[in-house]
C-alpha positions in Angstrom: 0.0 0.0 0.0 1.3 3.4 -0.9 2.2 5.9 1.9 -1.0 7.8 2.8 -0.9 10.9 4.9 -3.4 12.0 7.5 -4.2 15.2 5.6 -5.7 13.1 2.8 -8.2 11.3 5.0 -9.0 13.8 7.7 -12.3 15.6 7.9 -11.5 19.3 7.6 -14.9 20.5 9.0 -14.2 20.3 12.8 -17.0 21.3 15.2 -15.6 23.2 18.2 -16.8 24.4 21.5 -15.2 26.4 24.3 -14.4 25.2 27.8 -17.2 27.4 29.2 -19.9 26.0 26.9 -22.5 23.7 28.6 -22.3 20.0 28.1 -25.9 20.2 27.0 -24.9 22.5 24.2 -22.1 20.1 23.2 -24.4 17.1 23.3 -26.9 18.9 21.0 -24.0 19.6 18.5 -23.1 15.9 18.5 -26.7 14.9 17.9 -27.6 17.6 15.4 -24.4 17.2 13.3 -24.3 13.4 13.7 -20.7 13.4 14.9 -18.7 11.6 17.6 -16.7 14.4 19.1 -16.3 18.1 19.5 -12.9 19.8 19.9 -12.4 22.3 22.7 -10.6 25.4 21.7 -9.7 28.7 23.5 -10.3 32.2 22.2 -7.2 31.9 20.0 -8.5 28.7 18.4 -5.8 26.7 20.2 -6.6 23.1 21.1 -7.5 22.7 24.8 -9.4 19.4 24.9 -11.8 17.0 23.3 -15.2 15.8 24.3 -16.5 12.6 22.8 -19.7 10.6 22.7 -18.1 8.2 25.1 -17.6 11.0 27.6 -21.4 11.5 27.5 -22.0 8.0 28.8 -20.1 9.0 31.9 -21.8 12.4 32.1 -25.3 10.8 32.0 -24.3 8.0 34.4 -22.8 10.4 37.0 -25.2 13.4 36.8 -28.5 14.8 36.0 -28.1 15.3 32.2 -29.7 18.8 32.4 -27.3 20.1 35.1 -25.2 23.2 34.5 -21.9 21.4 33.9 -19.5 22.9 31.5 -17.4 21.3 28.8 -14.3 22.0 31.0 -15.7 19.7 33.7 -15.6 16.6 31.4 -13.3 17.3 28.5 -10.1 15.3 28.0 -7.3 18.0 28.2 -4.4 15.7 27.5 -5.3 15.2 23.9 -3.5 12.8 21.5 -3.0 14.6 18.2 -1.5 14.0 14.7 -0.2 16.3 12.0 -1.4 16.4 8.4 1.9 15.0 7.2 1.9 12.0 9.6 1.2 8.6 8.0 -2.1 6.9 8.5 -0.1 4.0 9.9 1.2 6.2 12.7 -2.3 7.6 13.3 -3.7 4.0 13.5 -1.0 3.0 15.9 -2.0 6.0 18.2 -5.7 5.1 18.0 -4.9 1.5 19.1 -2.3 2.5 21.7 -4.5 5.0 23.5 -7.8 3.2 22.9 -9.4 6.2 21.3 -11.5 6.8 18.2 -10.8 10.5 17.3 -7.5 12.3 16.6 -7.5 16.0 16.2 -5.2 17.1 13.4 -3.1 20.1 14.4 -0.7 22.4 12.6 2.6 23.6 14.1 0.9 26.2 16.2 -1.5 23.7 17.8 -4.5 25.0 15.8 -7.0 22.3 14.9 -7.1 21.9 11.1 -9.0 18.6 10.9 -10.2 15.4 12.6 -9.2 11.8 11.8 -11.5 9.1 13.2 -11.7 5.4 13.0 -14.6 5.9 10.6 -12.3 7.9 8.3 -9.8 5.0 8.3 -12.5 2.4 7.8 -14.0 4.4 4.9 -10.6 4.6 3.2 -10.0 0.9 3.7 -13.4 -0.1 2.3 -12.5 1.8 -0.9 -9.2 0.1 -1.2 -10.3 -3.5 -0.6 -13.4 -5.4 -1.9 -16.2 -4.5 0.5 -17.4 -7.2 2.8 -20.9 -8.5 1.8 -23.7 -6.8 3.7 -25.8 -8.9 6.1 -28.7 -8.9 3.6 -26.4 -10.2 0.8 -24.9 -12.8 3.1 -28.3 -14.2 4.3 -29.8 -14.2 0.8 -26.7 -16.0 -0.6 -26.7 -18.5 2.3 -30.4 -19.4 1.9 -30.2 -20.3 -1.8 
């Protein structure tokens, strides 16, 4: 397989929130935009954290979902990131090593320029290899 860089597969449209935004607002963004994470940035658009759909499992389990908690209360501030020129192999290794599903892509000034997710990698691989038959195709074929 040829060398593929993160910049080729990343999603450039990153949804951001601030640490002061409510977790309810962040949850609405995840739901309305059908995404798995929001990136937390400061007033200079510098990366400060990430809040994922997995984090919301903990939020709901631990609190009244309509409380006044802020993103700062639940965001991961020690964020694993990649650069646009990193290989997807390096990115995949980080996803596995840290047990995460979202990697913010940052430039040299720590500004978020994209997001790489396990879904992005799976979509790329499904285009490279023959797709696995869907459940319907498998069951129809098996019943003949």
